[in-house]
BABA-405242 format. One record per residue (C-alpha): residue number from 1; y, z, x; residue in three letters. Coordinates in Angstrom, 2 decimals, decimal comma, m for minus. Layout:
REM BABA-405242
(NUM; (Y; Z; X); ala)
...
REM end
This chain:
REM BABA-405242
(1; (100,89; 118,07; 103,74); unk)
(2; (99,79; 114,88; 105,49); unk)
(3; (102,05; 112,42; 103,73); unk)
(4; (104,78; 113,00; 101,18); unk)
(5; (106,33; 110,40; 98,92); unk)
(6; (109,34; 111,19; 96,76); unk)
(7; (110,39; 109,02; 93,85); unk)
(8; (113,05; 109,84; 91,26); unk)
(9; (113,14; 108,54; 87,69); unk)
(10; (116,30; 108,94; 85,60); unk)
(11; (116,54; 108,08; 81,91); unk)
(12; (119,78; 108,18; 79,95); unk)
(13; (120,50; 107,18; 76,38); unk)
(14; (119,11; 103,64; 76,67); unk)
(15; (115,77; 103,91; 74,94); unk)
(16; (112,92; 104,05; 77,53); unk)
(17; (114,89; 102,26; 80,29); unk)
(18; (114,32; 104,33; 83,42); unk)
(19; (116,03; 103,86; 86,78); unk)
(20; (113,65; 104,60; 89,62); unk)
(21; (114,76; 105,36; 93,16); unk)
(22; (112,01; 104,90; 95,75); unk)
(23; (112,49; 104,63; 99,51); unk)
(24; (116,10; 103,50; 99,06); unk)
(25; (115,16; 100,83; 96,50); unk)
(26; (116,29; 100,80; 92,88); unk)
(27; (113,69; 99,69; 90,34); unk)
(28; (113,72; 99,56; 86,55); unk)
(29; (110,93; 100,63; 84,27); unk)
(30; (110,90; 100,14; 80,52); unk)
(31; (108,54; 99,69; 77,64); unk)
(32; (107,84; 96,47; 75,80); unk)
(33; (109,82; 95,45; 72,75); unk)
(34; (106,65; 95,98; 70,69); unk)
(35; (106,81; 99,74; 71,32); unk)
(36; (110,59; 100,09; 71,06); unk)
(37; (111,77; 99,32; 74,58); unk)
(38; (113,96; 96,49; 75,78); unk)
(39; (111,40; 95,09; 78,25); unk)
(40; (113,88; 95,34; 81,13); unk)
(41; (111,18; 96,21; 83,64); unk)
(42; (107,47; 96,88; 83,98); unk)
(43; (105,95; 99,73; 81,99); unk)
(44; (105,03; 102,82; 84,04); unk)
(45; (101,30; 102,02; 84,17); unk)
(46; (102,12; 98,54; 85,50); unk)
(47; (103,73; 100,21; 88,52); unk)
(48; (100,47; 102,06; 89,15); unk)
(49; (98,55; 98,78; 88,99); unk)
(50; (101,15; 97,15; 91,25); unk)
(51; (100,75; 99,98; 93,75); unk)
(52; (97,01; 99,42; 93,99); unk)
(53; (97,35; 95,63; 94,16); unk)
(54; (100,02; 95,64; 96,85); unk)
(55; (98,37; 98,40; 98,90); unk)
(56; (95,08; 96,51; 98,82); unk)
(57; (96,74; 93,26; 99,90); unk)
(58; (98,65; 94,99; 102,71); unk)
(59; (95,52; 96,77; 103,93); unk)
(60; (93,58; 93,49; 103,98); unk)
(61; (96,39; 91,75; 105,89); unk)
(62; (96,63; 94,54; 108,46); unk)
(63; (92,89; 94,58; 109,06); unk)
(64; (92,50; 90,78; 109,24); unk)
(65; (95,45; 90,54; 111,64); unk)
(66; (94,03; 93,28; 113,87); unk)
(67; (90,65; 91,50; 113,98); unk)
(68; (92,20; 88,05; 114,47); unk)
(69; (90,49; 86,74; 111,33); unk)
(70; (91,72; 83,64; 109,52); unk)
(71; (92,81; 85,27; 106,26); unk)
(72; (95,55; 82,95; 105,01); unk)
(73; (96,06; 84,68; 101,67); unk)
(74; (94,60; 87,49; 99,57); unk)
(75; (95,07; 87,52; 95,80); unk)
(76; (94,57; 90,96; 94,28); unk)
(77; (94,48; 91,37; 90,51); unk)
(78; (94,38; 94,84; 88,94); unk)
(79; (93,67; 95,52; 85,28); unk)
(80; (93,97; 99,01; 83,82); unk)
(81; (92,24; 99,76; 80,53); unk)
(82; (92,71; 103,07; 78,72); unk)
(83; (89,70; 104,06; 76,64); unk)
(84; (91,39; 106,78; 74,60); unk)
(85; (88,33; 107,61; 72,51); unk)
(86; (86,47; 108,53; 75,70); unk)
(87; (89,56; 109,95; 77,45); unk)
(88; (88,89; 107,60; 80,34); unk)
(89; (90,81; 105,04; 82,33); unk)
(90; (89,04; 102,06; 83,90); unk)
(91; (90,64; 100,17; 86,77); unk)
(92; (89,20; 96,74; 87,56); unk)
(93; (90,34; 95,08; 90,77); unk)
(94; (89,39; 91,54; 91,72); unk)
(95; (90,12; 90,10; 95,14); unk)
(96; (90,18; 86,45; 96,13); unk)
(97; (90,22; 85,76; 99,86); unk)
(98; (91,56; 82,48; 101,26); unk)
(99; (90,98; 81,09; 104,73); unk)
(100; (88,11; 80,26; 107,01); unk)
(101; (86,17; 83,52; 106,75); unk)
(102; (82,48; 84,13; 107,30); unk)
(103; (80,39; 85,92; 104,68); unk)
(104; (80,29; 88,96; 106,99); unk)
(105; (84,08; 88,98; 107,30); unk)
(106; (84,48; 88,74; 103,52); unk)
(107; (82,02; 91,59; 103,00); unk)
(108; (83,86; 93,75; 105,52); unk)
(109; (87,23; 92,97; 103,92); unk)
(110; (85,87; 94,16; 100,57); unk)
(111; (84,81; 97,41; 102,22); unk)
(112; (88,26; 97,73; 103,79); unk)
(113; (89,93; 97,14; 100,40); unk)
(114; (88,28; 100,34; 99,21); unk)
(115; (89,95; 102,21; 102,07); unk)
(116; (93,55; 101,39; 101,12); unk)
(117; (95,60; 104,59; 100,72); unk)
(118; (96,34; 104,08; 97,01); unk)
(119; (92,64; 103,45; 96,29); unk)
(120; (91,87; 106,68; 98,14); unk)
(121; (94,48; 108,59; 96,09); unk)
(122; (93,10; 107,26; 92,80); unk)
(123; (89,45; 107,95; 93,61); unk)
(124; (89,85; 111,46; 94,99); unk)
(125; (90,88; 114,57; 93,08); unk)
(126; (94,46; 114,46; 91,84); unk)
(127; (96,49; 117,46; 90,81); unk)
(128; (99,78; 117,05; 88,97); unk)
(129; (102,02; 120,13; 89,10); unk)
(130; (105,08; 120,10; 86,83); unk)
(131; (108,06; 122,44; 86,95); unk)
(132; (111,47; 122,58; 85,30); unk)
(133; (114,51; 122,66; 87,56); unk)
(134; (117,74; 124,31; 86,56); unk)
REM end
């Protein structure tokens, strides 16, 4: 296995509130009040969107820094839409680049955005294997 990430989610009696342990950080996930949660943290799908947005931004920063390009800020917005009738999920990502960048640099940064590791995970085959532990 090239790269392994381990995250733990623990839910107790508090309805939908889940404590997540990831890389030594404690995060909270919950559902909105509208669906019975307490809205104490982002919903699970929001974490997936956040992963793509932050990975894209980090990848752009790394590349621009390595090339010495004047990228002063990158705004990455991710919207996930579930089309249940078609059993499909659509992910729209928009990127706004700030700084003195040429058209060629902007075009290359868009290409690089598509190479971020989370983008690669989401656009290649995914297999989810579940097992019960005793």
